[in-house]
N, C-alpha and C positions, 0 to 999 in steps of 0.2 A: 504494500500500500504506500503510495508516494504522495500523499497530500499533507500539507502543513496545517497543523492545528495549534493555535496559540492559547495559552492559559496564563492567567495572573494568579500566583499563589503566594500565601503568606505563611511562613514557617518560623516559629519562635520569634515573631515580630519582624522578621526580615521579609521584604517583598522580592519575588522572583518572577521573571518572565520566562515561561517554558514553551518552546516551540517543538512540537513533535514532528520531525521531518520524515522519518520512514519507519514503518513497523513491519517486521518480518516474523518468521516463526521462531519464537524464543529470543528475539533481539530487536532493539529499536535504536534509532538515531535521534537524539534530542539535543536541543540547544538551550542552555540555561544561562540567561544574562550574557549572551554572546559567546559562550564557550560550548563547543560540541562535545557530546558524550555518547559512547556506545553503551547501551544498557541491556543487560541480560535478564530475562525473566522466565518463569515457568509457564509453559503454554497451558491454558485453561482446558480442562477436559470437559467435553460435552456429556452431560448426563441426561438420559432420557427421562422425561417427566411422566411417561406412560408406564404404569406398572406392568410387569410381566406376570401373567397368570400361569401357574403350573397346576395341573390336575392329575390325580392318580387315575389309572386306567379303569374303565367300567367293564365289569364282566357280567354277561347275561346269564351264565350258568356257573355252578360251582366247579364243573369240570374244566372250565376255561381258566379259573383262578389258579395261579401258580402255587404249588405246594412247597412250603418251606419248612425246614426243621432247624432248630437251634442246637448249638452244642450244649452239653449239660451245664457248663458254667454260666451260660446266658439264660438258662431256663429256670431261674429261681425267682418266683414271685412276679411273673409277667402279668401286668394289669392291662386288660383290654378296655379302652376308653371309647365313649360314644363319639362317632364321627360327625353327628349332627344332633340338633335338638329334636326330641321326639317322644313317643310313648312306647313302652315295652308291651308288645302284643302276646308273645309266647316265649317261654323259657324251655329250651330243649335239653338242658343238662341239670344235674344236681351236684351238690358238693360231694367230692370223692370220685366222681366219674372220670375215667380215663378218656382223653380226647387226642385225636391226631390232627396234624396241620390241615386246615381246610374244613374241618367238621363245623357244622352250624351250631353255635352256642345258644343264640336267641334270635328272635325276629322283632324288629322295632319298626314302628311307623314314623316316617319323617317326610314332611312335605307331601302328604297324601300318597306315599309310596311305601311298600313293605321292603325293608332292608334286612338281609341276612348278615348277622355278625358272626364271623367265623374265627376259629382258633388259629393264631398265627404260627403256632408250633405245637409239637407233641408235648403232652404233659397230663397232669391231673388237676381237675377243678378244685382249688383250695378254698375259694370263697365266691359266693354270689353277692354282688353289691346292690342288686336291684330286684324288684318283684314285678309280677304281672300287673300291668296298669300304671306303673310308675312313670312319671314325667321326668325326662332327663335333659340336661343341657349338653352342648358340645363340650367334650373333654371330661365329662363325668365318668368315674370308674363303673364298669358294668360287671366284669368277671375277672377273677384272679386265677391264673394257672401257674402251678408250681411243678417242679421237676420230679 
């Protein structure tokens, strides 16, 4: 950019006449009270103001959902939390039941749709944190699975 822009500045009570002669990428040529200076600066990074949305894949059947198993060290007290606010329609397991990754633990209604809440890993149901008909918020604990 080769246009001259002149500014009057007052710094600590002293007046300066600053002419910006040339601005390039990371450098500028400026004249302050008749003396030329080459100024180095950090180029400003453009940050998008539009948020990026990321969504987990939607599976139409339990067969499509990938089955995952955890190593024994990871499988101590795994708490399954509510993905959405909703109402518990049906509980498919009881405390003490053995479950495999992908087994349906409970069914909840959220946004007028039934959602299967499945076990993320093999284990044993150690605690049910909700009952049939309970209203839950996003992130509320539903079931705890232990090793």
